C-alpha positions in Angstrom: 13.7 -5.9 -19.1 15.3 -4.7 -21.3 13.1 -1.5 -20.9 13.0 -1.4 -16.9 16.4 -1.6 -16.9 17.4 1.3 -19.3 14.6 3.6 -17.2 16.9 2.5 -14.3 20.2 3.4 -15.4 18.4 6.7 -17.3 17.5 7.8 -14.6 20.3 7.0 -12.1 22.8 9.0 -14.0 20.2 11.9 -14.8 20.4 11.6 -11.3 24.3 11.0 -10.8 24.3 13.7 -13.5 22.2 16.0 -10.9 24.0 14.7 -8.0 28.1 15.9 -9.1 26.3 19.3 -11.4 25.1 20.4 -7.9 27.5 22.1 -5.5 
């Protein structure tokens, strides 16, 4: 479970950063 949650958070964090960085 921890692995899944970590992967989900990591993916969401990356997507969030990309969206914020993109104009």
